[in-house]
C-alpha positions as CSV (number, residue, x, y, z in Angstrom):
1,X,0.2,0.0,0.2
2,X,1.5,3.1,-1.3
3,X,1.6,6.4,1.1
4,X,-1.4,8.0,-0.4
5,X,-3.4,5.2,-0.4
6,X,-2.5,4.7,3.3
7,X,-3.3,8.0,3.8
8,X,-6.8,8.0,2.2
9,X,-8.0,4.9,4.3
10,X,-6.8,6.7,7.6
11,X,-8.7,9.8,6.6
12,X,-11.8,7.7,5.8
13,X,-11.7,5.8,8.9
14,X,-11.3,8.9,11.0
15,X,-14.5,10.2,9.3
16,X,-16.5,7.0,9.8
17,X,-16.9,8.0,13.2
18,X,-19.6,9.9,12.3
19,X,-21.4,7.4,10.1
20,X,-25.0,6.8,10.6
21,X,-24.9,3.4,11.3
22,X,-21.9,3.4,13.5
23,X,-18.5,3.2,13.3
24,X,-18.0,-0.3,13.4
25,X,-20.2,-0.8,10.3
26,X,-18.4,1.9,8.3
27,X,-14.8,0.3,9.3
28,X,-15.8,-3.3,8.3
29,X,-17.2,-1.6,4.7
30,X,-13.9,0.2,4.4
31,X,-12.0,-2.6,5.4
32,X,-13.8,-4.8,2.7
33,X,-13.6,-2.1,0.1
34,X,-9.8,-1.6,0.4
35,X,-9.2,-5.4,0.6
36,X,-10.8,-6.0,-3.0
37,X,-8.9,-3.3,-4.6
38,X,-5.6,-4.7,-3.2
39,X,-4.8,-6.5,-6.5
40,X,-5.7,-3.5,-8.8
41,X,-3.2,-2.6,-11.6
42,X,-1.3,0.5,-11.3
43,X,-3.1,1.9,-14.2
44,X,-6.4,1.8,-12.4
45,X,-5.2,3.5,-9.2
46,X,-5.9,7.1,-9.7
47,X,-9.3,6.3,-10.5
48,X,-9.9,4.6,-7.6
49,X,-8.3,6.9,-5.3
50,X,-10.4,10.0,-6.9
51,X,-13.5,8.2,-6.0
52,X,-12.3,7.5,-2.5
53,X,-11.4,11.3,-2.0
54,X,-15.2,11.9,-3.2
55,X,-16.6,9.5,-0.9
56,X,-14.5,11.2,1.8
57,X,-15.9,14.7,1.2
58,X,-19.4,13.1,1.1
59,X,-19.0,11.7,4.7
60,X,-17.6,15.2,5.8
61,X,-20.6,16.6,4.4
62,X,-22.9,14.5,6.0
63,X,-21.1,15.0,9.4
64,X,-21.5,18.9,9.0
65,X,-25.4,18.6,8.0
66,X,-25.8,16.5,10.9
67,X,-24.2,19.0,13.1
68,X,-26.0,21.6,11.7
69,X,-29.3,20.0,12.0
70,X,-28.5,19.2,15.6
71,X,-27.8,22.8,16.4
72,X,-30.7,24.3,14.5
73,X,-33.0,22.0,16.5
74,X,-31.8,23.0,19.9
75,X,-32.6,26.7,19.1
76,X,-35.5,26.8,17.1
C-alpha cells in the first residue's frame, strides 16, 4: 500500500466515526472495499483514489449537515 492510499484509508477511517449506522459498520465496509482493491493494476489506481476522495468529501458533508441540523433543532 503506497503512502497516498494509506493516508486516504486513515482519513476515511477517521471520518467514519460520524457514519449514521455506526463506526463499526463503516470500518468493516471500508476494510472490505480496500481489500477488494488490493490487486488493482497501477493504471486504475488514480481513478479509484479519486472515487475515495469523493466518498471522503461526502462523509464530511454528511457529518456537517448532521451537526448543523442538531444545532438548529436546539435553538428553533
